[in-house]
C-alpha positions as CSV (number, residue, x, y, z in Angstrom):
1,M,-32.7,196.4,-168.6
2,K,-33.5,193.9,-171.4
3,P,-31.2,190.5,-172.1
4,Q,-28.6,191.0,-175.2
5,P,-28.9,187.5,-177.5
6,S,-26.0,185.6,-177.1
7,T,-24.5,184.4,-180.4
8,H,-23.3,181.8,-178.3
9,T,-26.0,179.7,-177.6
10,R,-27.8,177.8,-180.8
11,L,-31.3,176.5,-180.9
12,A,-32.5,173.7,-182.7
13,S,-35.9,172.1,-182.9
14,D,-37.8,169.0,-184.6
15,I,-41.1,168.7,-185.1
16,G,-42.6,165.1,-185.5
17,G,-46.0,163.8,-186.6
18,T,-46.3,162.9,-182.4
19,F,-43.3,164.3,-180.1
20,T,-41.9,168.0,-181.0
21,D,-38.2,168.1,-179.7
22,V,-35.8,171.0,-178.7
23,A,-32.4,171.4,-178.2
24,A,-30.5,174.2,-177.2
25,L,-26.5,174.5,-177.1
26,D,-24.0,176.9,-175.2
27,E,-21.2,177.0,-177.8
28,K,-19.0,178.5,-175.0
29,S,-19.7,176.2,-172.1
30,G,-20.8,173.2,-174.5
31,R,-24.0,173.4,-171.8
32,L,-27.0,170.9,-173.6
33,L,-30.7,171.6,-172.3
34,L,-32.9,169.3,-174.0
35,G,-37.4,169.2,-174.2
36,K,-39.5,167.2,-175.6
37,A,-43.2,167.5,-175.7
38,L,-46.4,166.4,-177.4
39,S,-47.3,167.5,-181.3
40,T,-50.0,169.9,-181.5
41,P,-51.4,169.3,-185.1
42,S,-53.8,172.3,-185.0
43,R,-51.0,174.7,-184.2
44,L,-47.5,173.2,-184.5
45,V,-45.8,176.6,-183.1
46,E,-47.3,176.0,-179.5
47,G,-45.6,172.8,-179.7
48,I,-41.8,174.3,-179.8
49,A,-43.0,176.8,-176.9
50,A,-43.9,173.9,-175.1
51,G,-40.4,172.1,-176.3
52,M,-38.8,175.5,-175.1
53,G,-40.0,175.6,-171.7
54,K,-39.2,171.8,-170.9
55,A,-35.7,172.8,-172.2
56,G,-35.4,175.7,-169.8
57,A,-34.4,177.5,-172.9
58,R,-35.2,181.4,-174.3
59,Y,-35.7,182.5,-177.9
60,A,-34.0,186.0,-176.5
61,D,-30.8,184.4,-175.4
62,A,-30.2,182.4,-178.8
63,G,-28.3,183.6,-182.0
64,A,-29.2,180.9,-184.2
65,F,-32.4,179.3,-184.8
66,L,-32.4,175.8,-186.9
67,H,-35.9,173.9,-187.4
68,G,-36.4,170.8,-189.7
69,S,-40.7,169.4,-189.7
70,T,-42.8,166.7,-191.6
71,I,-45.5,169.4,-192.7
72,A,-43.9,170.5,-196.3
73,I,-44.2,166.1,-196.6
74,N,-47.1,165.4,-194.6
75,T,-48.9,168.5,-197.2
76,L,-47.9,166.5,-200.4
77,L,-48.4,162.8,-198.6
78,E,-52.0,164.0,-197.1
79,R,-53.1,165.7,-200.8
80,T,-54.0,168.9,-198.3
81,G,-51.9,171.5,-200.2
82,A,-53.0,174.5,-202.0
83,K,-55.4,174.3,-205.0
84,T,-52.4,174.4,-208.2
85,A,-52.3,175.2,-211.8
86,L,-49.7,174.1,-214.3
87,L,-48.8,176.2,-217.4
88,T,-46.4,174.1,-219.7
89,T,-45.5,174.6,-223.2
90,E,-47.9,173.7,-226.2
91,G,-48.6,169.9,-226.7
92,F,-47.3,168.8,-223.4
93,R,-49.8,169.3,-220.9
94,D,-50.7,165.8,-220.2
95,V,-46.8,165.4,-219.6
96,Y,-47.5,164.9,-215.9
97,E,-50.4,162.4,-216.0
98,I,-48.5,160.6,-218.6
99,G,-45.2,160.5,-216.4
100,R,-43.0,157.2,-217.0
101,I,-45.5,154.4,-217.6
102,N,-44.1,152.5,-214.9
103,R,-46.4,149.3,-214.1
104,P,-44.1,147.8,-211.0
105,D,-46.9,145.3,-210.2
106,A,-47.8,143.7,-213.4
107,Y,-50.6,141.5,-213.0
108,N,-52.1,143.4,-210.8
109,L,-56.0,144.1,-212.6
110,Y,-56.6,147.2,-210.1
111,F,-53.0,148.6,-210.4
112,R,-53.4,152.1,-210.1
113,K,-50.8,154.6,-211.2
114,H,-50.2,158.6,-209.4
115,V,-52.7,161.0,-209.2
116,P,-51.2,164.4,-210.1
117,L,-51.5,166.7,-207.8
118,V,-53.2,169.4,-210.9
119,E,-56.5,168.3,-212.4
120,R,-56.1,168.6,-216.4
121,A,-58.5,170.9,-216.3
122,L,-56.1,173.5,-214.5
123,R,-53.2,172.1,-216.9
124,L,-53.1,174.9,-219.5
125,E,-50.5,175.7,-222.5
126,V,-48.5,178.1,-223.7
127,R,-47.3,178.8,-227.0
128,E,-43.5,178.9,-227.2
129,R,-40.7,176.2,-228.0
130,I,-37.0,176.4,-227.1
131,T,-35.1,173.6,-228.5
132,A,-32.7,171.4,-226.2
133,D,-29.7,173.4,-227.5
134,G,-31.2,176.8,-226.0
135,E,-32.4,178.4,-228.9
136,V,-35.7,180.0,-229.5
137,H,-37.9,178.1,-231.8
138,I,-41.3,179.7,-231.3
139,P,-40.9,183.1,-229.7
140,L,-43.0,183.1,-226.3
141,D,-46.4,184.4,-227.0
142,E,-47.5,186.0,-224.1
143,A,-51.4,186.7,-225.0
144,S,-51.7,182.7,-224.5
145,V,-49.6,183.5,-221.0
146,H,-52.4,186.7,-220.3
147,A,-55.7,184.0,-221.5
148,A,-54.0,181.6,-218.7
149,C,-54.1,184.0,-215.7
150,D,-57.5,185.1,-217.2
151,R,-58.6,181.7,-216.7
152,F,-56.7,181.1,-212.9
153,E,-58.3,184.4,-211.7
154,A,-62.0,182.6,-212.5
155,E,-60.9,179.1,-210.8
156,G,-59.4,180.9,-207.6
157,V,-55.9,179.4,-208.3
158,D,-53.8,179.6,-205.3
159,A,-50.8,178.2,-206.6
160,V,-49.1,178.2,-210.0
161,A,-46.5,175.9,-211.4
162,I,-44.3,176.8,-214.6
163,M,-42.6,173.9,-216.6
164,L,-41.2,175.1,-220.4
165,L,-39.4,172.6,-222.2
166,H,-35.8,172.9,-222.4
167,C,-36.0,175.6,-219.9
168,Y,-32.9,174.3,-218.1
169,V,-31.0,174.8,-221.2
170,N,-32.3,178.4,-221.5
171,P,-34.5,179.9,-218.9
172,A,-36.0,183.1,-220.6
173,H,-39.3,181.9,-221.3
174,E,-39.8,180.9,-218.0
175,A,-38.8,183.9,-216.2
176,R,-41.1,186.1,-218.6
177,V,-43.9,183.9,-217.7
178,K,-43.2,184.1,-214.5
179,E,-43.3,188.0,-214.2
180,I,-46.5,187.9,-216.0
181,V,-48.4,185.4,-213.8
182,R,-47.1,187.5,-210.8
183,E,-48.4,190.6,-212.0
184,R,-51.4,188.8,-212.9
185,C,-52.4,186.9,-210.0
186,P,-50.5,189.0,-206.9
187,S,-52.0,186.7,-203.9
188,A,-50.4,183.1,-205.7
189,F,-47.4,181.6,-205.0
190,V,-45.7,181.2,-208.0
191,T,-42.5,179.0,-209.0
192,A,-40.8,177.9,-212.0
193,S,-39.3,174.7,-212.7
194,H,-35.9,176.3,-213.5
195,E,-35.5,177.5,-210.3
196,L,-35.3,174.6,-208.7
197,S,-34.0,171.9,-211.1
198,Q,-31.8,172.5,-214.1
199,E,-31.6,169.0,-215.5
200,Y,-33.2,167.7,-218.2
201,R,-36.6,165.1,-217.9
202,E,-39.9,167.0,-218.1
203,F,-41.7,164.9,-216.4
204,E,-39.8,165.0,-212.9
205,R,-38.7,168.8,-213.6
206,C,-42.7,169.2,-213.6
207,S,-43.7,167.0,-210.9
208,T,-40.9,168.8,-208.9
209,A,-42.5,172.4,-209.6
210,V,-45.7,171.1,-209.3
211,A,-45.3,169.7,-205.6
212,N,-43.2,173.0,-204.7
213,A,-46.2,175.2,-205.8
214,Y,-48.8,172.5,-204.2
215,I,-47.3,172.4,-200.6
216,G,-45.9,176.4,-201.0
217,P,-48.7,178.3,-199.4
218,V,-48.8,175.8,-196.5
219,V,-45.4,176.0,-195.8
220,S,-44.6,179.5,-196.5
221,E,-47.6,180.6,-194.2
222,Y,-46.5,177.8,-191.3
223,L,-42.7,179.4,-191.8
224,S,-44.2,183.3,-191.3
225,G,-46.0,182.0,-188.6
226,I,-43.1,180.6,-186.6
227,D,-40.9,183.7,-187.4
228,A,-43.4,185.8,-186.3
229,H,-43.5,184.0,-183.0
230,L,-39.8,184.4,-182.6
231,K,-40.0,188.1,-183.4
232,Q,-42.7,188.6,-180.6
233,S,-40.6,186.0,-178.0
234,G,-37.5,188.5,-178.1
235,F,-35.3,186.4,-181.2
236,R,-33.0,188.5,-183.2
237,G,-30.8,186.2,-184.2
238,S,-31.2,183.9,-187.7
239,F,-34.3,181.8,-188.8
240,L,-32.3,178.6,-190.9
241,L,-34.4,175.3,-192.1
242,V,-32.8,172.1,-192.5
243,Q,-32.7,171.2,-196.2
244,S,-33.8,167.4,-197.0
245,T,-30.1,167.0,-197.5
246,G,-29.3,167.9,-194.0
247,G,-27.9,171.0,-195.2
248,L,-29.2,174.1,-193.2
249,Y,-30.7,177.2,-195.7
250,E,-32.3,180.2,-194.7
251,A,-36.0,180.7,-193.7
252,R,-36.7,183.9,-196.5
253,Q,-35.4,181.0,-199.6
254,A,-37.2,178.0,-197.5
255,Q,-40.6,180.4,-197.8
256,M,-39.9,179.9,-202.1
257,Q,-38.2,176.5,-202.3
258,C,-40.3,174.5,-199.9
259,V,-39.6,171.1,-201.7
260,R,-36.0,171.4,-200.5
261,M,-37.3,170.6,-196.7
262,L,-39.3,167.4,-197.7
263,E,-37.3,165.2,-195.4
264,S,-35.6,168.2,-193.8
265,G,-36.3,166.3,-190.0
266,P,-34.9,163.0,-190.5
267,A,-31.7,164.1,-192.8
268,A,-31.3,165.7,-189.7
269,G,-31.0,163.1,-187.6
270,V,-28.3,160.8,-190.4
271,I,-26.2,163.9,-189.9
272,G,-26.1,163.4,-186.6
273,A,-25.4,159.6,-187.1
274,Q,-22.7,160.5,-189.3
275,A,-20.9,163.2,-186.8
276,L,-21.2,160.5,-184.5
277,C,-19.3,158.0,-186.2
278,R,-16.7,160.3,-187.1
279,A,-16.0,160.7,-183.0
280,L,-16.1,156.7,-182.8
281,G,-13.8,156.2,-186.0
282,L,-16.7,154.4,-187.9
283,E,-17.0,153.9,-191.5
284,D,-19.7,152.2,-192.4
285,A,-23.3,152.5,-190.2
286,V,-27.1,152.8,-191.4
287,A,-28.9,155.9,-189.2
288,F,-32.3,154.3,-187.8
289,D,-34.9,156.6,-186.3
290,M,-37.9,155.6,-184.7
291,G,-40.5,157.8,-183.6
292,G,-44.3,157.9,-183.2
293,T,-45.6,157.9,-186.9
294,T,-43.1,156.7,-189.3
295,A,-39.6,154.6,-189.2
296,K,-36.3,156.3,-191.5
297,A,-33.4,154.7,-192.6
298,G,-30.6,156.3,-193.9
299,V,-26.5,155.5,-194.8
300,I,-23.0,156.3,-193.8
301,H,-20.8,154.9,-196.3
302,K,-16.9,155.6,-196.0
303,G,-17.4,158.5,-193.2
304,E,-20.1,160.6,-195.5
305,A,-23.9,160.3,-195.4
306,L,-25.3,159.5,-198.9
307,T,-27.1,161.5,-200.5
308,T,-29.2,161.3,-204.1
309,G,-30.2,163.6,-206.5
310,A,-34.2,162.5,-207.0
311,A,-36.6,160.6,-205.0
312,L,-40.2,159.0,-205.5
313,I,-42.5,160.6,-202.7
314,G,-45.0,158.3,-202.0
315,G,-44.3,154.6,-202.6
316,Y,-42.7,153.2,-206.0
317,N,-46.7,152.6,-207.5
318,Q,-47.9,155.7,-206.9
319,A,-44.7,158.0,-206.1
320,L,-44.5,162.0,-207.4
321,P,-40.7,162.3,-208.5
322,V,-38.9,164.9,-206.8
323,Q,-36.1,165.9,-208.8
324,I,-33.7,167.9,-206.0
325,A,-30.7,166.9,-204.0
326,M,-31.8,164.8,-200.7
327,M,-30.4,162.1,-198.3
328,D,-30.9,158.6,-199.3
329,I,-33.6,157.9,-196.6
330,F,-36.0,155.2,-196.6
331,E,-39.2,155.2,-194.9
332,V,-41.9,153.2,-193.3
333,G,-45.1,153.9,-192.3
334,T,-44.4,152.0,-188.8
335,G,-43.8,153.8,-185.4
336,G,-44.1,154.2,-181.6
337,G,-48.5,155.4,-182.6
338,S,-48.7,152.9,-185.3
339,I,-52.2,151.1,-184.9
340,A,-52.4,147.2,-184.8
341,A,-55.7,146.0,-186.4
342,V,-57.1,142.5,-187.9
343,D,-58.4,143.1,-191.5
344,A,-60.8,141.4,-193.2
345,S,-58.7,138.0,-193.9
346,G,-58.4,137.6,-189.8
347,A,-54.4,138.8,-190.9
348,L,-52.7,141.3,-188.4
349,R,-51.5,144.3,-189.5
350,V,-49.9,147.2,-188.2
351,G,-49.3,150.3,-189.6
352,P,-49.2,152.9,-191.4
353,Q,-52.3,154.2,-189.7
354,S,-51.1,156.5,-186.4
355,A,-52.7,157.0,-183.6
356,G,-50.5,160.5,-183.8
357,A,-50.3,162.8,-180.9
358,E,-53.9,163.1,-181.1
359,P,-55.6,161.2,-179.4
360,G,-52.1,158.9,-179.1
361,P,-51.8,155.7,-178.0
362,A,-54.4,154.0,-176.0
363,C,-51.9,154.4,-173.3
364,Y,-51.8,157.9,-173.4
365,G,-55.3,158.7,-171.4
366,R,-56.3,161.0,-174.2
367,G,-59.0,159.6,-175.8
368,G,-57.4,156.8,-177.9
369,T,-59.0,153.8,-178.0
370,R,-57.3,151.6,-180.8
371,P,-54.0,149.4,-179.7
372,T,-50.4,150.6,-181.4
373,V,-46.9,149.7,-180.7
374,T,-46.4,151.9,-177.8
375,D,-49.5,150.0,-176.0
376,A,-47.8,146.5,-176.9
377,N,-44.3,147.7,-175.3
378,L,-46.5,149.2,-172.0
379,L,-48.2,145.4,-171.7
380,L,-44.8,143.5,-172.3
381,G,-43.3,145.5,-169.7
382,R,-40.3,146.9,-172.2
383,L,-41.8,150.0,-170.5
384,G,-42.7,151.6,-167.1
385,A,-46.0,153.3,-166.7
386,D,-44.6,155.4,-164.3
387,R,-41.4,156.1,-165.9
388,F,-42.4,157.4,-169.4
389,L,-40.9,160.8,-170.3
390,G,-38.8,161.2,-166.8
391,G,-41.9,160.1,-164.9
392,E,-43.9,163.7,-166.3
393,M,-46.7,161.6,-168.6
394,K,-48.4,158.4,-166.5
395,L,-49.0,155.9,-169.0
396,D,-52.5,153.7,-168.6
397,S,-51.5,149.9,-168.8
398,A,-55.3,149.3,-168.0
399,A,-56.3,151.4,-171.4
400,A,-53.6,149.1,-173.4
401,E,-54.4,145.6,-172.2
402,R,-58.2,146.5,-173.3
403,A,-57.1,148.2,-176.3
404,L,-55.1,145.0,-177.3
405,R,-57.8,142.6,-176.2
406,E,-60.7,144.1,-178.0
407,H,-59.2,144.8,-181.1
408,V,-56.3,142.0,-181.4
409,A,-56.7,139.4,-179.1
410,E,-60.1,138.2,-179.4
411,P,-60.2,138.8,-182.9
412,L,-57.3,136.3,-183.5
413,G,-58.5,133.9,-180.7
414,I,-54.9,134.5,-178.5
415,D,-54.0,136.1,-175.2
416,T,-53.0,139.4,-174.9
417,V,-49.0,139.0,-174.4
418,R,-49.4,136.6,-177.5
419,A,-50.8,139.7,-179.4
420,A,-48.9,142.8,-178.3
421,E,-45.4,140.0,-178.8
422,G,-46.5,139.5,-182.6
423,I,-47.2,143.5,-183.1
424,L,-43.7,144.0,-181.9
425,R,-42.5,141.0,-184.5
426,I,-44.4,142.6,-187.2
427,A,-43.4,145.9,-186.5
428,A,-39.5,145.0,-186.4
429,T,-40.1,143.0,-189.9
430,A,-41.7,146.1,-191.2
431,M,-38.7,148.4,-190.1
432,S,-35.9,146.0,-191.3
433,Y,-37.4,146.4,-195.1
434,A,-35.9,150.4,-194.5
435,V,-32.6,149.3,-193.5
436,K,-32.0,146.7,-196.5
437,A,-33.5,149.5,-199.0
438,V,-30.7,152.4,-198.0
439,S,-28.1,149.3,-197.8
440,T,-28.8,145.7,-199.4
441,E,-30.6,147.4,-202.1
442,R,-27.5,149.8,-202.7
443,G,-25.5,146.8,-203.1
444,L,-24.1,147.1,-199.9
445,D,-23.6,144.5,-196.9
446,A,-25.9,145.3,-194.3
447,A,-24.5,142.9,-191.6
448,A,-21.5,144.6,-192.4
449,F,-22.8,147.6,-190.6
450,A,-23.4,149.0,-187.1
451,L,-27.2,150.1,-186.5
452,V,-27.0,153.7,-185.3
453,A,-31.0,153.9,-183.2
454,Y,-32.5,157.1,-182.3
455,G,-35.7,158.2,-182.1
456,G,-38.2,157.9,-179.3
457,A,-39.2,154.4,-180.3
458,G,-36.1,153.4,-182.5
459,P,-33.6,151.7,-179.1
460,L,-37.0,149.8,-177.9
461,H,-36.6,148.2,-181.4
462,A,-33.0,148.3,-182.7
463,S,-31.7,145.0,-181.3
464,A,-34.8,142.9,-182.8
465,I,-34.5,144.7,-186.2
466,A,-30.7,144.2,-186.1
467,R,-31.3,140.1,-185.6
468,E,-34.2,140.1,-188.6
469,I,-31.0,141.8,-190.7
470,G,-27.9,139.8,-189.7
471,M,-26.2,143.0,-187.7
472,Q,-23.9,142.5,-185.5
473,R,-23.9,146.3,-183.3
474,V,-26.0,148.6,-182.3
475,I,-25.0,152.2,-181.1
476,V,-27.6,153.8,-179.2
477,P,-26.5,157.8,-178.6
478,R,-26.8,159.9,-175.6
479,A,-30.6,162.0,-175.9
480,P,-32.4,159.3,-178.6
481,G,-35.4,161.1,-178.4
482,H,-33.8,164.2,-179.0
483,F,-31.2,163.3,-181.5
484,C,-32.7,164.8,-184.7
485,A,-33.2,168.4,-182.6
486,F,-29.4,167.6,-181.7
487,G,-28.0,166.5,-185.2
488,M,-29.4,169.9,-186.6
489,L,-25.9,171.4,-184.4
490,F,-24.4,169.8,-186.8
491,S,-25.6,170.9,-189.9
492,D,-23.8,173.3,-192.0
493,M,-24.9,175.9,-194.4
494,R,-25.2,173.9,-198.1
495,Y,-26.2,174.8,-201.1
496,D,-26.8,171.7,-204.3
497,L,-26.2,172.8,-207.7
498,V,-26.6,170.8,-210.9
499,R,-26.0,171.4,-214.5
500,T,-26.8,168.5,-217.0
501,W,-24.2,168.5,-219.8
502,F,-24.3,165.5,-222.4
503,T,-20.3,165.1,-222.7
504,R,-18.8,161.4,-224.4
505,L,-16.4,160.7,-221.8
506,S,-14.1,160.3,-224.8
507,D,-14.3,164.0,-225.7
508,V,-14.4,165.7,-222.4
509,S,-12.2,168.8,-222.1
510,F,-11.4,169.0,-218.9
511,E,-11.0,173.4,-219.2
512,A,-15.2,172.9,-220.0
513,I,-15.6,171.0,-217.2
514,E,-14.4,173.7,-215.1
515,R,-15.7,176.5,-216.5
516,V,-19.1,174.5,-215.7
517,Y,-17.8,173.9,-212.3
518,A,-16.9,177.6,-211.7
519,E,-19.7,178.7,-212.3
520,L,-22.0,176.7,-210.2
521,I,-19.7,176.7,-207.5
522,E,-20.0,181.2,-207.9
523,E,-23.7,180.6,-207.7
524,G,-23.3,178.7,-204.1
525,K,-21.0,181.0,-202.5
526,K,-23.3,184.1,-203.6
527,A,-26.6,182.4,-202.4
528,L,-24.1,181.5,-198.9
529,A,-22.9,185.2,-198.9
530,S,-27.1,186.2,-199.0
531,S,-27.8,184.4,-196.4
532,G,-26.1,186.7,-193.9
533,I,-24.6,183.7,-192.0
534,E,-20.4,183.7,-191.7
535,P,-19.5,180.1,-191.8
536,A,-16.2,179.4,-190.4
537,R,-14.7,178.4,-193.7
538,I,-16.4,177.5,-197.0
539,A,-16.0,173.7,-198.5
540,V,-16.7,172.4,-202.1
541,A,-17.1,168.9,-203.7
542,R,-18.0,168.0,-207.0
543,A,-19.6,165.2,-208.8
544,A,-20.9,164.0,-212.0
545,D,-23.4,161.9,-213.4
546,M,-21.9,159.1,-215.6
547,R,-23.4,156.4,-217.6
548,Y,-22.9,153.9,-220.2
549,V,-23.6,154.8,-223.8
550,G,-27.1,154.0,-224.4
551,Q,-28.1,153.2,-221.0
552,E,-31.2,155.3,-219.8
553,H,-29.9,156.2,-216.0
554,P,-26.9,157.3,-214.4
555,V,-25.7,157.3,-211.4
556,T,-23.4,159.8,-209.5
557,V,-19.8,159.5,-209.3
558,Q,-17.7,162.0,-206.8
559,L,-15.1,163.3,-208.0
560,P,-12.3,164.5,-205.6
561,P,-9.5,167.5,-206.8
562,E,-7.1,164.8,-207.7
563,V,-8.8,163.7,-210.8
564,F,-9.2,167.3,-212.3
565,R,-5.3,167.7,-211.3
566,R,-4.8,164.4,-213.1
567,R,-6.6,165.6,-216.0
568,S,-7.3,161.8,-216.3
569,R,-10.1,160.4,-218.4
570,D,-9.1,157.4,-217.5
571,A,-9.0,157.7,-213.5
572,L,-12.9,159.1,-214.3
573,K,-13.8,156.0,-216.1
574,R,-12.4,153.7,-213.5
575,R,-14.3,156.1,-210.8
576,F,-17.5,155.2,-212.7
577,D,-17.2,151.2,-213.1
578,E,-16.4,151.1,-209.6
579,E,-19.5,153.3,-208.3
580,H,-21.3,151.0,-211.1
581,L,-19.9,147.6,-209.2
582,Q,-21.1,148.8,-206.2
583,R,-24.2,149.7,-206.9
584,Y,-25.9,147.0,-209.7
585,G,-22.8,144.4,-209.1
586,T,-21.6,144.7,-212.7
587,C,-19.7,146.9,-214.8
588,A,-18.5,147.0,-218.1
589,P,-14.7,148.6,-218.2
590,E,-14.6,147.9,-222.3
591,E,-17.8,149.9,-222.8
592,A,-18.2,153.7,-223.2
593,A,-18.9,156.1,-221.2
594,E,-20.5,159.8,-221.1
595,I,-22.0,162.5,-218.8
596,V,-25.3,163.5,-218.5
597,S,-25.2,166.2,-215.6
598,L,-22.3,167.8,-213.2
599,R,-23.0,168.6,-209.4
600,A,-21.7,171.0,-207.3
601,T,-22.1,171.2,-203.7
602,V,-21.1,174.4,-201.8
603,T,-20.9,174.2,-197.7
604,G,-20.7,176.7,-195.2
605,V,-19.1,175.1,-193.2
606,M,-20.5,175.6,-189.2
607,K,-18.7,175.2,-185.7
608,K,-19.7,172.3,-184.3
609,P,-20.7,171.1,-180.7
610,R,-18.0,168.6,-179.1
611,L,-19.4,165.5,-178.1
612,E,-18.9,165.3,-174.4
613,R,-17.3,162.3,-172.5
614,V,-18.9,160.7,-169.8
615,A,-17.4,159.6,-166.0
616,R,-15.6,156.3,-166.1
617,G,-16.8,153.6,-164.2
618,S,-15.9,150.0,-163.6
619,R,-16.9,147.1,-165.3
620,T,-20.3,146.8,-163.1
621,P,-22.9,150.1,-163.1
622,P,-23.1,151.6,-160.2
623,H,-25.5,150.8,-157.7
624,S,-27.0,154.9,-158.0
625,A,-27.9,153.0,-161.8
626,Q,-29.9,150.5,-160.7
627,R,-33.6,150.7,-160.5
628,G,-34.8,147.3,-159.5
629,R,-36.5,144.8,-161.4
630,R,-39.9,144.9,-163.7
631,R,-41.1,142.0,-165.4
632,A,-41.0,142.3,-169.2
633,Y,-41.7,139.1,-171.8
634,F,-39.4,138.3,-174.0
635,A,-40.0,136.1,-177.3
636,E,-36.3,134.8,-176.6
637,A,-37.4,133.5,-173.3
638,G,-40.4,132.2,-174.0
639,K,-42.2,134.1,-170.9
640,A,-42.1,137.1,-168.5
641,V,-39.4,137.7,-166.4
642,P,-37.7,139.9,-163.7
643,T,-35.9,142.5,-165.7
644,P,-33.1,144.9,-164.2
645,T,-33.6,148.1,-164.9
646,Y,-31.1,150.8,-165.3
647,A,-31.3,154.5,-165.0
648,R,-29.1,155.9,-168.1
649,D,-27.7,158.8,-166.5
650,E,-26.3,156.7,-163.9
651,L,-24.0,154.4,-166.5
652,R,-20.5,155.7,-166.4
653,A,-17.6,154.3,-169.7
654,G,-16.9,151.2,-169.3
655,N,-19.7,149.8,-167.3
656,R,-21.5,146.4,-168.7
657,M,-24.9,144.2,-168.5
658,E,-25.9,141.1,-170.6
659,G,-29.6,140.9,-171.5
660,P,-32.3,140.4,-170.7
661,A,-32.1,144.3,-169.1
662,L,-33.9,148.2,-169.7
663,V,-31.9,150.7,-169.8
664,E,-34.4,154.5,-169.0
665,E,-33.7,157.8,-170.1
666,H,-36.3,160.8,-170.1
667,A,-37.3,160.3,-173.4
668,S,-36.7,156.8,-174.8
669,T,-36.0,152.9,-173.4
670,T,-33.1,150.9,-174.9
671,V,-34.1,147.1,-174.9
672,V,-31.2,144.7,-174.1
673,L,-32.7,141.8,-175.9
674,P,-31.2,137.6,-173.7
675,G,-28.2,136.7,-175.6
676,D,-27.6,140.9,-176.4
677,R,-24.2,142.4,-174.0
678,L,-24.2,145.5,-173.8
679,S,-21.2,148.3,-172.9
680,V,-20.7,151.6,-172.3
681,D,-18.5,153.9,-174.1
682,E,-15.9,156.4,-173.4
683,Y,-18.5,159.3,-174.8
684,G,-22.1,157.1,-172.7
685,N,-23.4,155.6,-176.0
686,L,-24.7,152.1,-175.6
687,V,-23.0,149.6,-177.9
688,I,-25.1,146.2,-178.1
689,E,-23.4,143.3,-179.2
690,V,-26.9,141.4,-180.7
691,G,-26.9,138.0,-179.8
692,R,-27.8,135.1,-182.4
693,R,-31.7,134.8,-183.5
694,T,-33.2,132.3,-181.9
695,R,-36.7,132.1,-182.9
């Protein structure tokens, strides 16, 4: 007899540039199964299947499959999306290319601004105009829409983005244009800006709509492939995707609003770090995720993961803005697979080019010949050649040494040990920028935060990064190599809604605000109901984008229920002043303020797994945890020293050790530097008291 699906099992899969991670949780027993496999870029679904096999889990036994992937962000950054066209209001076809005329590098004669995803020849105009008040100034000329469709058919366009002026106030014209385009170009992926954003700023809305259209066909086909794979494997539950906010949404919605999953994998890691912080009673922490290709950082402040209403994708200089809610994450191109090379000037560079999963670092023995961060860790003894992935994957030390010698040591005239140590120092400095970007640059004191380090490579470098910044505590959760997949199990169904609503604070009517919020919340609840998921409860949060009168850019202010109960404009102004002071180091209590947009978040709270406690032990790690000593080089010691290694699975709560030490587990190794002190807490987390920087 065919086994029946169990609603007590949740599967989670996170596909990164190098590895694919799988977590399977039996909600009834609390049993957690984990699997890690190399990603398969040519057919990503095979990496998921391999991870499922490593975890010993079955699709047919699950009631929900949660998924996060880098496919959306990679398609955008690598410019491998569909041939896309843009339809916009007559006279505004160049808004997308003109942008904001930012010039961050003012004295660079070779500076290049952003490159649009749509060439000018495919940016076409339609005759219509709606005013900022939502009134029809020029009726829609449908003949101009049909003329544009004739052009699209002739050019073989695969996707169409529609952005008409002021459609965030009145979407009637945009909705009608979409109807016509879908009728005329039935095979094209069509997206309208009002479906993604109901905020003003035509350039940002245009960029968001174009990004969604550009990645739409690729991501939609990818999700359809996973859905088909799940069904063929006997899965009959709910297929949910992780959004960039860390919340979940249904796969059918994700296929049309792909841009909402740009940072899906990293966001899940921050959600997991938030859950961990709550269990530990920790208010402030930086979530740091280092995988094989990149390193990402997010921040938990006052117990909440911080989000933003917009982000620049691709770096500030040539970035394209995306105007959707997402986790406030900063990313640098430094990971375990980042390639180290000596440039034409004789300087050593690390990343952003990555060896990825194919061919991978030289030590993987899969054809890679360029030295990477992983090769440097292996040469310095921080990784064990026979213990990588629990011994499943043997590393080639000779290949790592050869790559480092030929490509770094000999060109620089130094030995391979100094070359490897230099690679790690450069990598730590580069990754510290990500941590500073989400803390110091947001007006937060990074030194007062704990660093929650995860990802396969995060625990290898966490202490060095903490020293670089002056952070005093590092926390390495259990199964850090699977932590993003594990974090998905703490995600909730979530819908973020926003509406531009310009009003001077002195003229605010709380009744009018309540009406707008009621409409947004009702829209979120309808979206939640249509997903078919029954949450344990529904939670609602409200916020407002505010600024001083005369300013251009607002800050987002969280609005707790008491603000509305008291109906106090002064309380609202004080919260704005405090937020402005936190963000920019200054505020103006005497200056008038205004509301720009109102935001509502509707969350369908899902049942969360319990964090398991580990058995208690003595101060000294048990004999079963001791795995002998391995010579490892540390700059703090100035030489290679016999370094004790421990099996993490055998450690007990209360165990302590002093650096240098190496704590090994299936998918990661934690480096305890000389001068550091490590203890194991009641949940099995490794808590490192960071020693002072000595170099």
